[in-house]
C-alpha positions in Angstrom: 0.0 0.0 0.0 1.2 3.5 -0.7 0.5 6.4 1.7 1.4 10.1 1.4 3.1 12.7 3.5 3.3 16.5 2.9 6.4 18.3 4.1 8.2 21.7 3.6 10.9 22.1 0.9 13.4 22.7 3.7 12.8 19.1 5.2 13.0 17.2 1.9 16.7 16.6 1.6 17.0 15.5 5.3 14.1 13.0 4.9 15.5 11.6 1.7 19.0 11.2 3.1 18.0 9.9 6.5 14.4 9.0 7.2 10.9 10.5 7.9 11.2 10.9 11.7 8.4 10.9 14.1 7.2 14.1 15.7 7.6 15.0 19.4 4.6 12.9 20.3 6.1 9.8 18.5 4.3 9.5 15.2 4.2 10.7 11.5 1.0 11.9 9.8 0.3 10.1 6.6 -2.8 9.9 4.3 -4.3 7.6 1.7 -5.2 10.5 -0.4 -2.4 12.5 -2.0 -4.5 15.6 -2.6 -6.3 15.5 0.8 -4.1 18.1 2.5 -2.7 20.0 -0.5 -4.5 23.3 0.3 -2.9 23.2 3.8 0.5 22.6 2.4 0.6 25.0 -0.6 4.2 25.3 -1.8 5.1 22.0 0.1 6.4 18.7 -1.2 4.4 15.6 -1.5 6.1 12.3 -0.6 4.9 8.8 -1.3 5.6 6.2 1.4 5.6 2.5 0.5 4.2 0.6 3.4 4.6 -3.0 2.0 7.9 -3.4 3.8 7.7 -5.4 7.0 9.5 -2.5 8.7 6.3 -0.5 8.6 3.8 -2.3 10.7 2.4 0.2 13.2 -0.3 2.2 11.7 -3.5 3.7 13.2 -6.1 4.9 10.6 -9.1 7.0 11.1 -12.4 5.8 9.5 -12.1 7.5 6.0 -8.2 7.1 5.6 -7.6 10.8 5.5 -5.3 10.4 8.4 -3.0 7.6 9.2 -0.5 7.6 12.0 2.7 5.8 11.7 4.4 4.9 15.0 8.1 5.0 14.3 10.6 6.4 11.8 10.0 5.6 8.1 13.2 4.5 6.3 14.4 6.6 3.3 14.2 3.5 1.1 10.4 3.6 1.5 10.1 7.3 0.4 10.0 9.1 -2.9 9.0 12.6 -4.1 5.7 12.8 -6.0 5.4 16.6 -6.4 
């Protein structure tokens, strides 16, 4: 399954060279819908996160899939830029 994450241009190189790190609460925000948060992140960068890897097993999803929480860092190998 593919999920998506919006970030700032300033964060892209760090994410692609290291990983998508959890926030101070301990998770990353993802979504099933690449255009779901685009108006909130105008000028941002959309990343695609591949979740088929067994390293990514801790997800909590709200009912419509618009917000998926990933508990733990996401390896750079699972991330690519979409736009």
